[in-house]
C-alpha positions in Angstrom: 14.2 11.4 14.8 14.4 12.2 11.2 12.8 10.1 8.2 14.2 8.8 4.9 11.3 7.6 2.7 12.6 5.3 -0.1 10.3 4.6 -3.1 8.3 7.8 -2.7 5.3 7.2 -5.0 1.9 8.1 -3.7 2.0 6.7 -0.1 5.7 7.7 0.5 4.9 11.3 -1.0 2.0 11.6 1.4 3.8 10.5 4.4 6.9 12.6 3.6 4.8 15.9 2.9 3.0 15.6 6.2 6.0 14.7 8.3 8.0 17.5 6.6 5.2 20.1 7.0 4.8 19.2 10.8 8.5 20.0 11.3 10.2 16.6 11.0 13.4 16.4 8.9 12.5 14.2 6.1 14.1 13.1 2.7 12.5 11.4 -0.3 14.0 8.9 -2.7 11.8 8.9 -5.8 12.1 8.1 -9.5 13.8 10.7 -11.7 10.8 12.5 -13.1 9.1 12.8 -9.7 12.3 14.0 -8.2 12.9 16.6 -10.9 9.4 18.1 -10.4 9.7 18.3 -6.6 13.2 19.9 -6.8 11.9 22.4 -9.3 8.6 23.4 -7.8 8.1 21.6 -4.4 5.8 18.7 -3.8 2.1 19.9 -4.3 -0.5 18.1 -2.2 -4.3 18.2 -2.6 -6.9 16.9 -0.4 -10.6 17.3 0.1 -10.0 20.1 2.7 -6.8 21.8 1.7 -3.9 22.5 -0.8 -0.2 22.9 0.2 3.1 22.8 -1.1 6.4 21.6 0.6 10.0 22.2 -0.4 11.0 18.8 0.7 14.5 17.3 -0.2 14.2 14.7 -2.8 16.7 12.6 -4.5 16.8 9.9 -7.4 19.6 8.1 -5.8 19.9 6.6 -2.3 23.6 7.3 -2.1 23.1 11.1 -2.2 20.9 11.1 0.9 22.2 11.9 4.4 21.6 9.8 7.4 22.6 9.4 11.1 21.8 7.2 14.0 18.5 8.9 14.5 17.2 8.1 11.1 14.2 5.9 10.5 13.8 4.5 7.1 10.3 4.0 5.5 10.4 1.5 2.4 7.3 2.6 0.4 8.0 1.3 -3.1 5.9 -1.6 -4.5 7.3 -5.1 -4.1 8.8 -5.7 -7.5 12.2 -6.3 -9.0 13.5 -3.0 -7.5 12.8 -4.0 -4.0 15.6 -6.5 -3.6 18.0 -4.1 -5.3 17.2 -1.4 -2.8 17.7 -3.9 0.2 21.2 -4.7 -1.3 22.0 -1.0 -1.8 21.1 -0.3 2.0 23.4 -3.1 3.0 26.3 -1.9 0.6 26.0 1.7 2.1 25.9 0.3 5.7 22.4 1.5 6.5 21.2 -1.9 7.3 21.2 -1.4 11.0 18.8 1.6 10.9 15.2 0.9 11.8 13.5 0.2 8.6 9.7 -0.1 8.2 8.4 -2.2 5.1 5.0 -0.6 3.9 4.6 -2.9 0.9 1.3 -4.7 0.2 1.3 -8.5 0.7 3.3 -10.5 3.1 6.5 -11.2 1.3 8.4 -8.1 1.7 9.5 -8.5 5.3 10.5 -12.1 4.6 12.9 -10.9 1.9 14.0 -7.9 3.8 15.1 -9.9 6.9 17.9 -11.3 4.8 19.4 -7.9 4.3 18.3 -5.7 7.3 19.1 -6.1 11.1 16.4 -3.9 12.5 13.2 -4.7 10.7 9.6 -3.5 11.1 6.3 -4.1 9.3 4.0 -1.5 8.2 0.4 -1.2 6.8 -0.9 1.8 4.9 -4.7 2.1 5.0 -5.5 5.1 2.8 -5.8 5.8 -0.9 -3.6 8.4 -2.6 -2.8 9.1 -6.1 -0.1 10.5 -8.3 -1.4 11.2 -11.9 1.3 14.0 -12.5 4.7 14.0 -11.2 5.3 16.3 -8.4 1.8 16.2 -7.3 -0.1 13.9 -4.9 -3.8 13.7 -4.3 -5.8 12.1 -1.4 -9.1 12.7 0.3 -8.3 12.7 4.0 -5.5 11.6 6.4 -5.6 7.9 6.7 -4.5 5.2 9.0 -1.1 3.4 9.4 0.0 0.3 11.3 3.6 -0.4 12.5 5.0 -3.4 14.4 8.3 -5.1 15.1 8.8 -8.0 12.6 8.0 -10.8 13.1 6.3 -9.6 16.2 6.3 -7.3 19.2 6.7 -3.5 19.7 9.4 -1.3 21.1 10.4 2.4 21.4 10.7 2.9 17.6 7.1 1.9 17.1 6.1 4.3 19.7 8.3 7.0 18.0 6.7 6.4 14.6 3.2 6.4 16.1 3.7 9.8 17.9 5.3 11.3 14.9 2.7 10.3 12.5 -0.1 11.3 14.8 1.5 14.8 15.1 1.3 14.8 11.4 -2.5 14.1 11.4 -2.7 10.3 10.8 -4.4 7.6 12.9 -1.7 5.0 13.9 -1.7 1.7 15.6 0.9 -0.6 17.0 0.6 -4.2 16.1 2.0 -6.7 18.5 1.6 -9.3 15.7 2.1 -7.2 12.6 1.7 -10.3 10.2 -1.9 -10.6 11.2 -2.6 -7.0 10.3 -0.6 -7.6 6.9 -2.8 -10.6 6.0 -5.9 -8.5 6.9 -4.7 -5.9 4.4 -4.3 -8.6 1.8 -8.1 -9.2 2.1 -8.6 -5.4 1.6 -6.3 -5.5 -1.4 -8.2 -8.2 -3.2 -10.6 -5.8 -4.6 -8.1 -3.2 -5.8 -8.3 -5.0 -9.2 -12.2 -4.7 -9.3 -12.0 -1.0 -9.0 -9.3 -0.7 -11.6 -10.8 -3.0 -14.2 -14.4 -2.0 -14.8 -16.3 1.0 -16.0 -18.8 2.1 -13.2 -21.8 1.0 -15.1 -23.6 -1.3 -12.6 -22.7 -0.7 -8.8 -24.7 -3.7 -7.7 -22.8 -6.0 -9.9 -19.6 -4.6 -8.9 -20.3 -4.9 -5.4 -21.5 -8.6 -6.0 -18.1 -9.3 -7.5 -16.3 -7.5 -4.5 -18.2 -9.6 -1.9 -17.5 -13.0 -3.6 -13.8 -12.1 -4.2 -13.5 -11.2 -0.6 -15.4 -14.4 0.6 -13.0 -16.5 -1.3 -10.1 -14.9 0.4 -11.6 -15.4 3.8 -12.4 -19.0 3.1 -8.9 -19.7 1.9 -7.3 -18.1 4.8 -9.5 -20.1 7.2 -8.7 -23.3 5.5 -4.9 -22.5 5.5 -5.1 -21.6 9.2 -4.0 -18.0 8.5 -5.1 -15.5 11.0 -6.1 -12.1 9.4 -6.8 -9.9 12.4 -6.5 -6.2 13.4 -4.1 -6.6 16.3 -3.3 -3.0 16.2 -7.0 -2.1 16.5 -6.9 -0.4 13.1 -9.4 -1.9 10.7 -12.4 -4.1 10.7 -12.3 -7.8 11.6 -12.8 -10.4 8.9 -16.4 -10.9 10.1 -17.1 -7.3 10.1 -15.7 -6.9 6.6 -18.0 -9.6 5.2 -21.1 -8.0 6.9 -20.3 -4.7 5.5 -19.6 -6.1 2.0 -22.8 -8.1 2.0 -24.8 -5.1 3.2 -23.3 -3.0 0.4 -24.0 -5.8 -2.2 -27.7 -5.9 -1.2 -28.1 -2.1 -0.7 -25.9 -0.4 -3.3 -25.5 3.4 -3.1 -23.5 5.3 -5.5 -21.2 7.7 -3.8 -19.6 10.9 -5.1 -16.1 10.0 -5.5 -13.1 12.1 -4.8 -10.5 11.8 -7.5 -8.2 9.1 -5.8 -7.3 5.8 -7.3 -5.7 2.7 -5.7 -2.2 1.4 -6.7 -3.6 -1.2 -9.2 -5.4 1.6 -11.1 -2.2 3.7 -11.0 -0.1 0.7 -12.3 -2.5 0.5 -15.2 -2.6 4.3 -15.8 1.3 4.6 -15.8 1.8 1.3 -17.8 4.1 0.2 -15.0 6.3 -2.8 -16.0 5.2 -4.8 -13.0 2.0 -5.6 -11.1 1.8 -6.4 -7.4 -1.6 -8.3 -7.5 0.1 -11.6 -7.6 0.8 -11.0 -3.8 -2.8 -10.8 -2.9 -5.1 -12.2 -5.5 -2.4 -14.5 -6.6 -1.8 -15.7 -3.1 -5.3 -16.6 -2.6 -5.4 -18.5 -5.8 -2.3 -20.4 -4.8 -3.4 -21.2 -1.3 -6.8 -22.1 -2.7 -5.2 -24.8 -5.0 -3.1 -26.1 -2.1 -6.0 -26.4 0.4 -8.8 -27.3 -2.0 -10.8 -24.2 -2.1 -12.1 -22.8 -5.4 -11.4 -19.2 -6.2 -13.1 -18.4 -9.5 -13.6 -14.7 -8.8 -10.1 -14.0 -7.8 -8.7 -16.1 -10.8 -10.9 -14.3 -13.3 -10.0 -10.9 -11.9 -6.3 -11.5 -12.1 -6.5 -13.0 -15.6 -8.4 -9.9 -16.8 -5.9 -7.6 -15.0 -2.9 -9.3 -16.8 -4.7 -9.1 -20.2 -5.3 -5.4 -19.7 -1.7 -4.9 -18.6 -0.3 -6.8 -21.5 -2.4 -4.9 -24.1 -1.4 -1.7 -22.3 -5.0 -0.5 -22.1 -5.9 2.1 -19.5 -7.8 1.4 -16.3 -11.6 1.0 -16.3 -11.6 -0.2 -19.8 -13.7 -3.2 -19.3 -17.4 -3.7 -19.3 -18.9 -6.0 -16.6 -20.2 -8.3 -19.3 -16.6 -9.2 -19.9 -16.2 -10.7 -16.4 
């Protein structure tokens, strides 16, 4: 099999670099500046253990890529206005029958994609990686990925993706009910905004905000009858997540941090036109209103994020007193 990774930001670049380095034919589609740097100098990858460079083919336009019946497509751009345009382009180029995995955060991407694509899979990325400079990607260590047939089930494509990503150093799970794993990742993503907003001045207070933000999400999902569960075996259960978060809140320990930042932080850093947090914090707020669950922590975090974004302020600009 060969891979076409469309929307190669941080996650897509990490997937592509590791697949390519391990012998899998791989192409990237990225924005113009990232593409130019990769084509000039290769893609530079830095981890806590190693540095390497790959001369991976990269294109700024999907129509310039080459595919065949053995191509598997990974969609790794965030869920914004470009996403539907990409789906339409895949259909126009008659690539809509190729197996396509949606790695977007939230649970809306697959619902939209199934209107355009005939062979659809859901994906979950469970690792933090960062692009601060075009042509370079940073992450601490190989993370975990989940794949499953959408809306449910598994097949040979899932097993192929699992085998190929494991050969490339990642931990991979196959989810028989991928939507459960996607909802679980929504709960994980609720605190992306917490890490992006505040100065690291009081770890105990930050951990307190993180705990109650997560607790609201769990309560909303339970009230709404939504099962957030690691059907793939990758990730903690909701109960485990709450216990870990509560323990961290009561016994905060400041850890030495590798220079990686989540997607919300990067959106503020690059002053991206659109944010994706409405698909997780916004979802919890919306469902909370519908099912009568108060969500003040998620609401305040999303409000502050939107203010920061509108004012074009950099990440970690806020003091905790502003919460």
